[in-house]
N, C-alpha and C positions, 0 to 999 in steps of 0.2 A: 897577276903582274901585268903591267902595261908597258908598251914600248915608248910611251911618252911620259915625261916627268909630270908628277902631280904634287901640288902643294895645297895645303888647306890653311885658311885663316878664319878664325872664329872671333867675332867681336866680344871683347871682354866687357865692354860697357854697352849701354843701350844706344840705339841709333840717335835718340834725342840728345845724348851727350855729345855725339859727333857733330850734330847740327849746331848745338849751342856753343861749341868751341870756336865758332866764327860769329858770335852773337852780334857784333857791331854791324855786320853786313846784312842781317836779317830784317832789320826795320826798327822802328822806335820801341822803346821799352825794354830792350835787352842789352845788357852789358856783361861781358865775360868776367867770371870770378872763378878761380881754380877751385875744383871740388864741388861746383854747383851741380845740382840734379837737373839734367836737360829737360826732362818731361815736365817737372814742376816749374822750371823757369819759363818754358815756352807757354805752358798753360796760363801762368800768371800774367805774362805779357799780352796774351790775346784776350783776356777778360774784358768785357763780358761775353765775348764770343767763345764758343766751346772748341777745344783742340780735338779735332777729329783727324786721326793719323792719315787715313787714305786721302783726305782732302789737303791737309796742311803740309805733310812731309814732302810731297813733290814741289810745292811752292817754295818751301824753305830751302830744300836741297839745291834748287837752281840758283840760290843766292849765296851759297857757301863760298868763302874764299878758302880753297882747298889747302893752300900753303899755310895760311894762318891756322886753320883748324888742325892740321896734322902736326904743326909745331906745338900746339897746346894740349893735344890729346894723344897719349902714347899708344892707345889701342888703334886709333885711326892711322897713326904713323906706321905701326906694324902692318896694318892691312895693306897700305900702299907699298910698303917694302916687299911684301909677299908677291905683289903683282910684278914688281921689278925683278924679283927672283925668277918668276915664271917666264918673263920675257927673255932674260939672260939664258935660262935653261933651254928654252925653245930655240934660240939662235944657235946655241952650241949643238943641239940635236939635229938641226937641219943643214 
């Protein structure tokens, strides 16, 4: 048991799905379509370049429109909601 509140949020979808939920902000070749596979969409848009996660994820992540992505992806929305819950719990505890 801990004296501080603890909440856990586990991504239901892949990180690529979170990224591609803001497809229009990522650059040419990507357009959001509900149910699209993030990894496949990103890989296809980058061809002939290879999608290497450690290289491309940080680049694409900094281009995400968080509000748009969270409104399109329930998993990402829940992730941010859990952070809000943590902040509220922390404020009540202090």
